[in-house]
N, C-alpha and C positions, 0 to 999 in steps of 0.2 A: 395816579388813580388807575385801578384795574378792575373792570367789571363793576364799577360803582363803589369799590372798596379801597381804602387806603392801606396798602400792605406795608406795615411798619417794619417788617423783618424780611422783606424780599431780597435783601442783599445776602441773606444766609439761606441755605437749604437744609437747615437742621432744626430740630425741635428745641425751642428756647425756653419752654415752660414745662414743668413736670412736678413730680411728687415733692422733691426737696424745696423747690420754689414755693409750692403751695403751702407746705408746712411753715416755711419762714414767714410768709404773708399772714397766715392764720395766727401764728404766735404773736406777730407784731400787733395786729388789731385786738387780739384777746388781751394782751398786756396793757394796751391803752384803755380798754374797757375796765379791766380789773384795777387799774391805777386810780381811776376816777369814781368807780361805782362800788357800793357795798354789795352784800350778798343778794339783797332783794332786787336792787336795780340791775345786777348782773343777770339774774334769772329772767327778769322782765325784758332786758335787752336781747337775751337769747330767744325768747318767745317772739319778739318783734322781728328779729332776723329771719326766723323760720317762716313766719306769716308773710313777711315782705317778699321773700324769695318765691313763695307760693303764688302771690299776686302777680309779681313780675313775670314768672314763668307762664302764667295763664294768659295775661293780657298782651304780652309781647311775643309769645310763641305763635306758631302757625295755627289759625283757626281750625278746630277739629282734631289737631294732633300736636298740642303744645308740649307734650311730655315725651315725644319720640326723639331719637338722635337727630333726625333730619329737621324736625320742626321746633326744637326747644330754643328758648331765648338765649341761653348761655352759649350754645354753639353758634348761633347767629351773630352774637356780639363778638365772639372770637374771630369769626370769618370776616367781620367788618374791620377788625383791628390788625389781624395777622394774615400773612400769606398762607394759603392752604398747605403748602409744602412744609410749613413750620409747625403744623398741628399733627397730632397723633393719627396714624393711618391704620391702626390695628382693627378697627371696626369696618373697614372697607370703604369708608368715606373720611374726609378730613374732619375729625372731631376730637376735641381736647377734653378728656375725662377730668382733668384738673382745670376746668375753665375759669375765666375771670369772675363771671357772675355767680357761679356755683361755689365760689369761695365764701360767700355770705353765710350759707348754712354750715359750711365746714368749720367756720369760726366757732360755732356752737359746740362742736365736738371738743374743741380745746377748752372752752369755758366749762363744759360738763366735767372734763377730767380734773380741772382745777378745783371745782366745787366738791367733787368726790374726795379729793385729797384733803381739802380744807375740813370737810366734815369728819373724816377719819382722825385727823390731827386733833380736832376739838373734842370728839367723843371717845377716842381710843379704839383700838382694833379688837373689840370683844364681840360676844355673841349678839348682844342687843344691836350693835352697829351693823353687823352682818345682816341681821333680820330686817332692819329698817331699810338698808340699801337694797335688799332683795325685793321688798315690797314696792319700793319706788321703781325698781326695774320692771316689775310686772305691770305697774301702771303705765310706764312708758311704752311697753310692748303692746298693751291693749290700745293705747291712743294711736300708735303707729299702724296697727292693723285696721283701725277704723279710718284713719287718714288715707290709707292705701286705696280705699274705695274711690276717692276723688283725685288724690295726688299719689300715684303708684310708687311703691318702693323701687327705686332705680338708682343703682350705684353710679353709672357713668354720668348722669346729670346731677347726682348728689341731691336727690329730692329730700324735702324736709321730713317726710315719713321715713326715709332711709336713715337720716340722722337719729331719729328717735329709736329706730330699730337697733342700730349699732350701739348707741349709748345704753339702751336697755340690756342687750346681751353682754356688753362690757361690764355693766354693774352686776349682772348675775355671776359672771366669772369672778369679779372682784370680791363679791360677798362669799363665794365658795372658797376662794383663796384665803380670805381672812379666817374662816372657820378651820380650814385644813392646816394652815401654816401657823397662825397666831394663837388660835384657841386650842386646837388639838395637838399642836407642836409637832406635826409630821413634816419635817423640813429637809431630810437628807436628799430627796429627789429633786430639790429645786436647783441644785448646782448646774444641771444641764442648761437651764434657762438663764441662770446668772451669767454664764459665759457670754451669751448674746447681749445681755444687758450692760456688760462692762465696756463693750466696744460697739455699740449699735450702729453709729454713723459710719465707722470705718468698714464694718462688715457689710453694710448696705452698699457702700460705694464699691468695695472690692468685688462684691458679687456681680454688680452691674458691669464692671470692667472685665472680669473673667468671662462672663456670658458673651459680651461683645467680641472679645478676642477669639473665643472659640468659634463664633459665627464668621469671623473674618479669615480664618485659616482654611485654605482650600484643600480638600481631599478628593481628587477627581472632579466630578461635577457637583459635589456637595461640600458643605463646610464641615469642619471637624466636629462641631456641635451636632449637626444633623447625622453625621456618620456614627458618632457615639450613641446617639439615641436609637437609630435604626438597627445598628449592629448589636449593641449591648443590651437593648431593652425590647424594642418592637419586634425583633426577630423571633422571640419566644414568649411574648406576652400579648394580651389584647391591647388595643389602643389606649383604653382608659387606664389599665393597670400599668402600662409602659410609661404613660405620661406622669402618673402619680409617683411611680418608683424613680423615674429620672429626676423629678422635682425633689423627692425625698433625699436622693443621693447627693444632689447639689447642695441642699440645705445642710446635710451632714458634713460636706466638704467645708462649708463656711463655718460650721461649728468647730471643726478641727483647727481652722485658722484662728478662730477666737480662743480656743483652748491653749494653743501655743502662746498666743499673746498674753493670756492671763497668767500662764506659768512663768513667763519671762517678765511679768509685771509691766507690760507695755499697754498703756491706755491712751487712746486718742480722744482729746476733749476739744470742744469748741467754745 
């Protein structure tokens, strides 16, 4: 016991939970739901999960500030189960943006993706399908903005209104892509994104590894990553433009790795 909490992972000083673990857990529960439920019950389950998370966040969060990083129920549950050193520190406090409790609404993102794919397979990727998806997306965005009044859109705590917002914009993009690629047959530009799609997991992992390695190599009092950023970008651009350009350059580097793999027919599958 430590400060009234049982630190399950205090034998490690590393972050044991993150994006990939969250994805795996969400896919597991989504698959269980989809295995046993038809479309109607899947939609109903998604609604229940969003409402349940809203209720849990309100009743078990700090009174007066249940949706803040310091007071939300998801963060408090993580602190109860994990040592603070094992949680994400990027917000200035120990807080896990992929928290255990906030996995509940995140499952709905997976369910929504499946339902969108199911609908497209059933109806075909035509103009009518794109229009119907766009109308649904607009409805979700309206509900999200209304829900934001009481349960604010907040990515770190993965609020239910945030789920509807992301699903809504995803569907807007999806409807647009159906029109451009499948209906209007404007397809040549898509190869840039296909490169990422053919090795998404490998590119994600290698980007994380390269970023960490650059941060570990010392150059004077700074890391190689910091030196590259300050010398190559911040020295002649504003902070915002330097940050954007550095991120864009890193993304293009990952694309080049994916391009080489695609040309050599190397595909990493799980």
